[in-house]
C-alpha positions in Angstrom: 123.7 111.5 70.0 121.2 113.7 72.0 120.5 117.4 70.9 119.2 119.6 73.2 116.3 122.5 72.4 116.1 125.3 73.8 113.2 125.5 76.7 110.3 126.9 76.1 107.4 128.4 77.8 108.2 128.0 81.2 112.3 128.6 80.9 114.4 126.7 83.3 111.5 126.4 86.2 111.5 122.5 85.9 115.2 122.0 86.3 115.3 124.7 89.1 112.8 122.6 90.7 115.0 119.5 90.3 118.0 121.5 91.6 115.8 122.6 94.3 114.9 119.0 95.6 118.6 117.8 95.6 119.7 120.5 97.6 117.2 120.1 100.2 118.3 116.4 99.9 122.1 117.1 100.4 121.7 119.9 103.3 119.2 117.6 105.0 121.9 115.5 107.5 123.7 118.7 108.5 120.1 119.9 109.5 119.3 117.1 111.6 120.6 113.2 112.7 116.9 112.0 112.9 116.9 108.7 111.2 113.1 109.0 110.7 113.5 112.0 109.0 116.7 110.6 106.4 114.3 107.3 106.0 111.4 109.2 104.7 113.8 111.1 102.3 115.2 108.1 101.0 111.9 106.4 100.4 110.6 109.7 98.6 114.0 109.4 96.5 113.2 105.7 95.8 109.5 106.4 94.7 110.6 109.2 92.7 113.2 107.2 90.7 110.8 104.7 89.9 107.8 107.2 88.9 110.4 109.5 86.5 111.2 106.1 85.4 107.4 105.1 84.6 106.9 108.7 83.0 110.3 108.8 80.8 108.5 106.0 78.9 104.6 106.3 79.4 104.5 110.2 79.8 106.6 110.7 76.7 105.5 107.9 74.3 101.7 107.6 75.6 102.2 103.6 76.1 100.8 103.2 79.4 102.9 100.6 81.5 101.2 99.0 84.3 103.9 96.7 84.9 106.8 98.8 86.3 107.3 96.5 89.0 108.6 94.2 86.9 111.7 95.7 86.0 111.6 97.1 89.9 111.4 93.2 91.5 114.1 92.0 88.9 116.6 95.0 90.1 115.8 93.9 93.3 115.9 90.4 93.0 119.6 90.8 90.8 120.9 92.7 93.6 119.6 90.4 96.3 120.7 87.4 94.7 124.6 88.8 93.5 125.0 90.0 97.6 123.7 86.9 99.4 125.6 84.3 97.0 128.9 86.2 95.8 129.1 88.7 98.4 129.7 91.3 95.4 130.6 95.1 95.9 127.2 96.9 96.4 127.9 99.1 94.1 128.8 96.6 91.6 125.3 94.5 92.3 123.6 97.9 92.1 124.9 98.4 88.3 124.2 94.9 87.1 120.9 95.3 88.8 119.9 98.1 86.6 121.4 96.4 83.5 119.4 92.9 84.1 116.8 95.0 84.4 117.2 96.3 81.1 118.1 92.7 79.4 115.1 91.0 81.1 112.8 94.1 80.6 113.5 93.5 76.7 112.6 90.0 76.5 109.1 91.0 78.0 109.3 94.4 76.0 110.1 93.8 72.5 107.0 91.5 71.6 104.8 94.0 73.6 105.6 97.1 72.3 104.1 96.0 69.0 101.1 95.9 71.2 98.7 99.5 71.5 96.1 100.8 73.6 94.1 98.6 76.3 95.9 95.3 74.6 99.4 96.6 76.1 98.2 97.8 79.5 96.9 94.6 79.7 100.2 92.8 79.0 102.0 94.9 81.1 99.9 94.7 83.9 100.0 90.9 84.0 103.7 90.3 83.7 104.5 91.7 86.8 101.8 89.8 88.8 103.1 86.5 87.0 106.5 87.0 88.0 105.4 87.0 91.7 103.1 83.9 91.4 106.3 82.0 90.0 108.8 83.2 92.5 106.9 81.7 95.3 107.2 78.1 93.3 111.2 78.5 92.4 112.4 79.9 95.9 111.9 78.8 98.8 110.6 80.8 102.0 107.7 81.9 99.5 110.1 83.1 97.2 112.1 85.8 99.7 115.6 86.3 99.8 116.6 87.7 102.9 119.8 88.9 104.6 120.7 91.4 101.6 121.7 94.1 103.6 124.5 92.3 105.7 127.2 93.8 103.3 125.4 97.6 104.2 124.8 98.1 107.6 125.2 101.6 107.7 122.3 104.1 107.1 124.5 106.8 106.3 125.7 104.7 103.1 122.1 104.1 102.6 121.2 108.2 102.3 124.4 109.2 100.3 123.2 106.5 97.5 119.7 107.3 97.5 120.3 110.8 96.9 122.8 110.2 94.4 120.7 107.7 92.5 118.0 110.4 92.8 120.1 113.3 91.2 121.8 111.5 88.6 118.3 110.2 87.4 116.4 113.6 87.8 118.7 115.6 85.9 119.5 112.4 83.1 115.4 111.9 82.5 114.7 115.4 82.6 117.9 116.1 79.9 116.6 113.5 78.0 113.1 114.6 77.9 114.1 118.0 76.4 116.3 116.5 74.1 115.4 115.9 70.7 115.0 112.9 71.5 112.4 113.2 74.0 110.9 115.3 71.2 110.7 112.1 68.7 109.0 110.2 71.9 106.4 113.1 72.3 105.4 112.7 68.5 105.0 109.2 68.8 102.7 110.0 71.6 100.6 112.7 69.6 100.4 110.5 66.2 102.6 107.4 66.0 101.0 106.9 62.7 101.7 110.0 61.3 105.9 109.8 63.2 106.0 106.7 60.8 104.7 107.9 57.8 107.5 110.7 58.3 110.3 108.0 58.3 110.6 107.7 62.2 111.4 104.1 63.4 109.2 104.6 66.2 109.9 100.8 67.3 113.7 101.5 68.0 112.8 104.7 70.0 110.3 103.0 72.2 112.5 100.6 72.7 115.3 102.8 74.0 113.0 104.9 75.8 111.7 101.5 77.6 115.4 100.4 77.9 115.8 103.7 79.7 112.9 103.3 81.9 114.1 99.8 82.9 117.4 100.8 83.7 116.2 103.2 86.4 113.5 101.5 87.8 116.0 98.5 88.2 118.2 100.6 90.2 115.2 102.0 92.4 114.5 98.0 93.3 118.1 97.3 94.3 118.5 100.3 96.3 114.7 99.4 98.0 116.3 96.0 98.9 119.4 96.9 100.2 117.5 99.4 102.5 115.3 96.5 103.9 117.2 93.8 103.6 114.9 91.5 101.4 113.8 90.5 98.2 110.2 89.5 98.4 107.5 88.5 95.7 105.7 91.9 96.7 108.3 93.8 94.7 106.2 93.1 91.9 102.9 93.8 93.2 100.0 95.9 92.6 101.5 98.9 95.0 104.8 98.7 92.8 102.5 99.1 89.4 100.3 101.4 90.9 101.8 104.0 92.8 104.3 105.0 90.1 101.3 105.9 88.1 99.1 107.6 90.5 102.7 110.1 91.4 103.0 111.2 88.1 99.4 111.3 87.0 99.4 113.6 90.6 102.3 115.5 89.7 102.0 116.0 85.9 102.6 113.4 83.4 105.2 113.7 80.4 107.0 116.7 82.8 109.8 114.3 84.9 109.6 117.1 87.6 105.9 116.3 87.9 106.7 112.2 89.7 108.7 114.1 91.9 106.3 116.5 93.2 104.0 113.2 93.5 106.2 111.0 95.3 106.6 113.8 97.6 103.2 114.0 98.5 102.3 110.6 98.3 105.1 109.3 100.1 106.6 111.8 102.0 103.6 114.0 103.3 101.8 110.2 104.3 104.5 108.8 105.9 105.8 112.0 107.9 101.6 112.0 109.2 103.0 109.0 111.1 99.6 107.7 111.7 99.2 103.7 111.4 95.6 104.0 109.3 97.3 106.4 107.1 99.8 104.4 106.2 98.0 101.0 105.6 95.8 102.9 103.5 98.6 104.5 101.5 97.0 103.4 98.1 93.2 104.3 99.0 94.5 107.6 99.6 96.9 108.2 96.7 93.7 106.9 94.6 91.5 109.5 96.1 93.8 112.3 95.6 94.7 111.9 92.6 90.8 111.4 91.5 90.3 114.8 93.2 93.3 116.1 91.4 92.1 114.8 87.9 89.1 116.4 88.4 90.4 119.6 89.0 93.3 120.0 87.5 93.5 116.9 84.8 96.6 117.5 83.8 98.1 117.3 87.1 99.6 120.0 89.7 102.7 120.4 87.8 101.1 119.9 84.4 98.2 122.3 84.7 100.3 124.9 86.1 103.2 125.1 83.3 102.0 122.4 81.0 101.4 117.9 80.9 99.4 115.5 79.7 95.9 114.1 80.6 95.9 110.6 81.8 95.6 108.3 78.9 96.4 109.0 75.2 
């Protein structure tokens, strides 16, 4: 059972920011019926969820997971397979995608979490890249599954689910970070040896945090596939591994609200510019923006103002 600590320092400010984002997303359909703006909002939701999923594990424990794309891709492929082969209710496929991402994630996570430092980073980075290559051999059509959104051809339905996923993910992961469980994860980040010496079963807590991260990343992957109608090996690619890290570091690691801010900047603002060159260079622009922020605000935008941690242990 999670016991929540009293908020310190900044009071309820992060919670107010999260509620503010939820409110804006909820009223947007009543303000405009422009499908472009709704589409951008959906992408912001998806990217914010995967960035928060990365942060709830890596930001709190200090284990930098550069393989979040594995859980994201697994969730997408499970949703695609169930929808195209069994025509399951999209909501059922959605939930099973998250659970499947946890199950397969633990197969990789259980042994890899025994590693530390650059060894863990290297393994976490290689797993999604190897998975992408494997799919090209196991599935025809370059490893892709098409026609996923045949059961959902309704943009309003996608939007509602995106906002619902963002709301549940943001609130639940924020309260987890502010609970005693979150405090234990931060103890692992600060000094894992001391935490173990005090009797803390660090392995169990890391696995729980990793499972929460994998679950929400899998749900984000499923929603992304339903949005685009295709599951592709690119879902395991570098973009879906690097961007969540950049978004979290840009906004402030270990804060949960930081990744939301980072996703809004990297995904929202760049999309709203509607410039093809900028769209194609998203990863480069995000890298340069992150470099500037880390030079002048090493704890990220929110982290520098209200408290967070630097990139790296």
